N, C-alpha and C positions, 0 to 999 in steps of 0.2 A: 763409968768405965766398962762395966759388963755389957751395956748396950752397944757401946762403940766397938768393943771386942767382938760382940756377936755380929755386927755389921761387917766388920773386917773379915770374918770367916765366911759370911754369905757372899760377899762381893766377888771373890775369886771363883766360887762355884758358878755364879751367874755368868761370869765372863767365859768360863770354860764351856758352859752350855751354849752361849751365843756363838762361840768359835766352832763348836761341834755342829750347830744348826747351819752356820754359814758354809762349813765344809761339806755338809750333806747336801745343801742346796746347790753348791757348785758342782758336786758329783752328778746330781740329777741333770743339771744344765749340760754338762759335758757329755753325759750319756745320750741326752736328747739330740745334741749336735751330731754325735756319732751315728745314731739311728737314722737321722734325716739324711746324712751323707750316704749311708747304705741304701736307703729308700730311693734317693735320686739316682744312684748308680744302677739299681735294679730297673727303675723306670726308664732310664736311658737305654738299657739293654732291651727292655720290652718294646720300646718305641722303635729301635733299630730293627728288631725282629718283625714287627708289624709292617714297617716300611718295606723290608725285604719281601715279605709275603705278598704285600700289595703290588710290588713291582713285578714279582713272578706271575701273579694272577693277571696283571696288565699285559705282560708279554704273551701269556697263554691265550688271553682273550683276543688280542690283536691278531695272533696267528690263526685262531679259529675263525674270526671274521674274514680274514683274507682267504682262507680255504673254503669259505661258505659252508661251515660245519659248526654252527653254534646255536645257542638259545639265550635270549635275553629274558631272564626270569624277573618279572616285575613285582615290586613290593608296593607300588603306588600307581594309581590310575587317576587321571584328571580328564573330565569330560568338557565338552564345548561350553556348557553353562557355568563352568568354573568349579563344579562340585568335584572334590577330591576324595578318593577312597583308598585306605590302606588295605591291601589285598594279599591273598595267599599266593606266594610265588610259584607254587606247584600247579596252579590253575589259571594263571595270568602270564602270558608269555608271547614272544615272537620267536619262532624257530625257523632256522634255515638249514636245509640239507641239500647240497647240490643246487639244482635249479628250482627246488620246491620250497615254498614258504607256508607256514601256518601262523595265523594270528588268532589268539584266543583271549577274550575278555570275559572274566567271570567274577564280577564284583559281589555277587550274593553268595553267602554261605548257607542260606536257608531255602531259596527256591531253586529248583533243578534247572530251569531254563531250557532253551531249545537243544543245547548240547548235552544236557544231563548233569552238568557240573556247575550250574549257576550262571550261565551266560551264553555266549555265542562263540562258535569255532568256525573259522573260514580258512580254506586252503586254496592255493593256486600256484601257477608257474610264475617264476621271476623273469624279469627282463630289465635291461638298462642298468645293470649293476655298476656303481661307481664307488671308489674308495679314495678319499683325499685326506692328507695329513697337512695341517697348517704349521707355521713356523714355531708354534708353542707346543707342538706334539699332539694336538687334539685331532682325533680321527673322526671323520664323517663318512658313514657308509649309507648309500641310498640305492633304492631299487623300486621297480614297479612290480606289483603282483596282481594277477588276474585269474579268477576262478569263478565257480558257480555263484558263490555268495560274496565275492570281493572284487573290487577294481579300485586299487588305491596306490598311492605313492607312500613309501615308508622311508623315513630318514632316522638313522641311529647316530647318536653323538657319544663318543667315548671320552671319559676323563683320563688325561695323561697319567701314567704311572699306576693305574689301578684298573680293575675290571668293572668299575661303576659306569653306568651308561643311562642315557635317556633316549626315548624314541618318540617320533611324531608320526601318526598315521593320518594321511590326507585322503579321504575318499574322493574319487573322481566325479561322482554323480550327486554328491550332497556336501554340506558343510559341517558334518558331524565329526570334526577333527577330535582325535583322542591322543593324549600324551601319557607315556609310561615311563617309570623310573625303576631301575633295578640293577642287576648285575649280569654280565655276560659270562657264560661258561661254555666249554666245549660240549658239543652235542652229546657225546658219550658219557659226560659227567653230570648231565642234567637229570633231575628227578621229577619232571613235570608230568601231569596227568592230562592227556588229551581227550577231550570230549568228542561227541559225534559231530562231524562237519555238516554244514548245510548242503 
């Protein structure tokens, strides 16, 4: 009888502990659901802010291209042999100011190169500028540039709704085509470092 009585006393205590554990577990689950809902709401707001910022940057970039007053700051350069380099956007760029264009490719952070900043800088006068927008909102801006060290055709392709862009430089006298990827910013907002031109 004593043993049975002892069991009868222990059983309710164990049941109470099980109920408390279940209640505590449910509270943790409810708190997790609440935290996730708040996180999703914040993520949605952040996403909307990023989309708005991208959209504003895209409008600003398109206006700068149309006004021939912009810089494509490159973060990646691909050469004809397929070699791709991630590069410093302050020293790798295509800049356009009025009818003047500068193309600077400086893939090296170690050697000074002909321009003093790890590569080559060429500048020249632009001609044959064309700006086209397709039905998907993709902008293509092309021009010829001719100067002491350059005679090439440049095509710039802008991603709709952002300032992301890529460019292809086609030299007229050789097949050393170069591709750049980066962002377009208004000329006055650019922080590029221009080396010595050829």
